[in-house]
N, C-alpha and C positions, 0 to 999 in steps of 0.2 A: 783206452780199451774199457777201463772200469766205468768211465763216464758214459760210454755208449751203452754198456750193460744196464747201468742205473736208469738211464733215460728209457730204455726198452721196457724195463719192468714198470716204470711209472706210466708209460703209454698204455700198457696192458691194464694197469690198475684203473686208469681213467676210463678206458673202454668198458671195463667191467662195471664201474660205478655208474656210467651213463646208461648202459643197455641192460644190465642184469640186476635190477634193484633187489629182487627177492634173494637171489643167490649171493649178492654182494653183502647184504645184511647178515646172512648166516656166516659168511667168510670172516666178518669182523670178530667172530667169536673164536677163531682159530688162534693158536699161539702166534705171536707177531712174526716169527721167523718163517712160518709156513705160508703166510698170506700171499706174499709176492709170487710164490710158485703156483698157487691156485689162480691168481690173476693172469699169469703167463699162459696157462692152459686155456683159460677163458678167452684170452686175447687171440690165441691161435684159432680156436673154433669160431669165434665171432667174426674174425677177419675173413675167413673162408666163406662163412655164411653171407657176409656183406657183399662179397664178389658176386655170389649167386643171386641174392635177393635185393641188395642195396644199390645195384647198378642196372636196374631193369630198363633204363632208357637205352642201354647198349644192346646191340644185336647178340643173340645167343652165342654165335661163333666167337665174338670178342670176349664175352664173359668166360667162355670155355678156355680161350687162349690165356686170359689173365690168371684163371685158377691153375691151369697147367704150369704157367711160368712161375707162379708163387710156390707151387708144390716142388718144382725143380730147384728153386733156390733153397727151400727147406732141406731137400735131400742132399744138396751140395754142402750145406752147412753141417749136416750129420757126418759127412765125410771129411770134415775139417777145413773146408774152404771158407774163406771170409765172405760173409753175405752182407750186401748193402740193403738193409731192410729195417724199418722202425720197430718191429716187434720180434722178429725171429731170434735175435741174440738172447733175449730172455727165455724164449721157448727152448732153444738149444741148450742153454745153461741148465734149465730145470730138468730136462731129459738126462743130461750128464750127471747131475747131482744125485738123482734118484734112480737112475737106471731104468727108466720107464720103457715098457715094451714098444718097440717101433711099429709092430704090426697093428697096434691100436690106432696109430696115426694114419696108416695106409688105408685101413677100412673106413676110417672117418672121411678121408679125402675121396674115396670111391663113392660114398654116399652123397657127398657134396656135388660130385659130378653127375650123379643120378638126378639131382634136383634140376639140372639144366634141361633135361629131356623127358623125365618121367613125371606125369601130372596126376596119375590115377593108380590105385593099387587094387587088384582084383579081389584078393582075400587077405585076411589078417596075416597069414604066413608070408605073403609078399611084403606087407608093411614091416613085419618083423625083420625081414632081410635087409630092408633099408635102415631100420633102427639099430641093427647090429653095429653099424658104423656111426650113425648119428647120435646114438644114445647109450647103448650098452658099453661101447668102447670107451666113452667118456667116463663112465663109472669106473672102469678098470684103470684108466689113465690116472685117476685120482688116488687109487689105493696106496701106491708107494709114498705119497705125501701124507696121507692120513695115518699110515703106519699101524695097521691092525696087528694084533698078536699072532694071528694065523692067517697070512695072506691067501692061502689056498681056500680055506673055509669061507673067507670074506668075499671071495671073487664073485660067486653066484649072486649073493644079495646086492653087491655093488652094481652088477649088471641090471638086476631087477629095478634098482632105484633109478638108474638112468632111463630105463623104459617107462617107469611110472611118471617121471618128470616130463618126458617128451610127450607121452600120450595125454597128459594133463594139458600141455600146451596146445596140442592138436584139437582137443575138445574145446578149449577156450577160444581158439583162434580160427574157427571154421570160416567165419565171414572174411577175416583178413586173408587167409590162404585162398579162399575162393576169388578174391579180388586179384590175386596173382595167377589165377588160372589153375589152381591146384585144389584137389580134394584128397586129403590124407585118410579120411575115414574109408574103410574098405568098401568097394562097390558091392560085394556080396552082403554086407551089413545093410547098405542102403536098400538093396532089393528085398532083403528079409522084412523090412519095415515099410515097404512100398514107397520109398523116397527116391527121387531122381535128382540129378545135378540141377535140373531146371527148377525143381522144388526148392532146393537150397538157395538158388539165385533169387527166386521170388521172395523167400523169407528174408534174405539179406536186404532186398529192396524195401520190403515192408517194415523191417525192424521187428519182426514177430515170427516165431516158429509155429508151425502147424502141430496138431497132436501127434502125427506120425513122426515128425522130426524130433519132437520132445521124447518120444519113446525110443528112437534111435540113440539120442544123446544119453538117455538113462542107461541104455545097454552099454554104451562105451564107457560111461562113468563106472559102472560095475566092473568092467574089464580093467580099468585103471586101478581100482581099489585092489584087485587081485594081485597086481604087480607090487603095490605098496605092502600088502600082507607078506609077500615073499621077500621083500627088501628089509622089513622091520627087524628080523633076527640079526642082521649084520651090524646094526648100530651099537649094541652093547659089546661087540667084539673090538671096538676101537678104543684107543687110549683116551683118558678123560678130555683133553683139550680138543681132539678131533671129534669126539663123541658129541660134545655140545654143539658144535657147528653143524654136523650132519643131522642130528636130532632136530635142530631148528629148521634146517632146510626141508626136512621131511614134513614137518607140521605146516610150514609156510606154503609149500606146494600143494599138499593135500588139502589145505584150507581153500585153495582155488576150487577144488572139486565140491567142497561144501557150499561155496558161493553159487556154483552152478546148480546144485541141488536146491538151494534156497530160492533160486530164481525159477523154479519149476522146469529146469532143463532147457530154458529158452536162452540159447547162447547168441541169439540175434538181437535181443532187447538191449544189450549193453555188454561191454567187456567185463567178465567176472574178475574181481580183484578183492583181495583181503584188505580191509581198511587199515590205515597206518597204525591206529591205536591197537588194533588186534595183533598186527605183526609184531609190534614192540612188546606187547604182552606175552605173545608166544615165545619170543626170544628170551624174555626175562624168566619165564617159567622153566625153559630149557637150561638156562644158566644155573638155576637152583635145583635141578633134578639130579639126584644122586647117580653117579656113574654106574653103569651096569644095570640100571632100571630097564626092564623090558619096554618096548615101544608098542603101545596099543595101535593096532592097524585095522582099517575097515570102517564101515559106517558107524 
C-alpha cells in the first residue's frame, strides 16, 4: 500500500514538473514535506484538464464519459473504497491529511465538465462563474497546505490569486484556446472594442494583432492586475516557508503580464514567457525577502 502511495505521489510530481514549469519552480521553495501534497493537487487538476483538452481526437461524448468515470472513482475513494488509479491515492491521502474542503473539488469538476460544451462566455460574470471552480477553488484547496495563521482572512486573497493566475493564462493563450474552438475573453469585451471571433482567427493566422485586439488585451491585462492587487495582502499572512513559495509564484505569473505589456499587447506574435534567467532571479529575490514584507502589486 505504501509503495502504491509513493508511486502515486511521484507520478503527480512528474506531471507537475512536465506541464507546470512556473508553478513547479515556485513549489521547490516550499518545505520539503509540503511539496508532494502540492504536486498531488496539481496532478488532480491536470489529469482532469487532460481528459478535456488532451484527448481532443476523441468524441465529446467519450471525453465526457471518461471525466465522469474518473470523478466517480475519486468520489468512491473519498468513501473509503480502494481505487485503481495512478494518481488518486496521492490526492485522497492529501485530502485526508489536511482536511481539504470537498466542495472545492466538486466545483472544479463542474468547471471541467463545462469545458466540454461551453466555448464562449457572454460577460465577465459568466467567466467568473466558470473560474469559480477552475481557479478560485484551487486557491482555497491550497490553503490548508500553506497553513496561514488566519485561514478565514486568507481565503479571499487565495481565491483572487487563483483568478489572477488563470486570467493571465487566458490572456497569454488566446491563440492556443482559439485553436481548440474556445474564446475565454468575454464576448461583451470583444464587442466593446469592436473585435469579433473572426478577427481573432485572422490575427492568429497572420501572427499579428490589430490595434483593436491590442486595446482589448490591454483591457484584460488591467483586469488581471486588479486580481493580483486583491491577492497581494494574503501573502504576508502565510508562514515563512509557504510565503516564499507563493510570493515567487505571484511574481512569476505576473511577470507573464509584463511580457505581454512589453510586446505591445500582441499575444499573437509569440507566446509570452518570462526568460529563464529572470525566473531564477525572481525566485532568488523572493528567497531573500524578509517574511511579512508587503507584496507590491500592479503595474
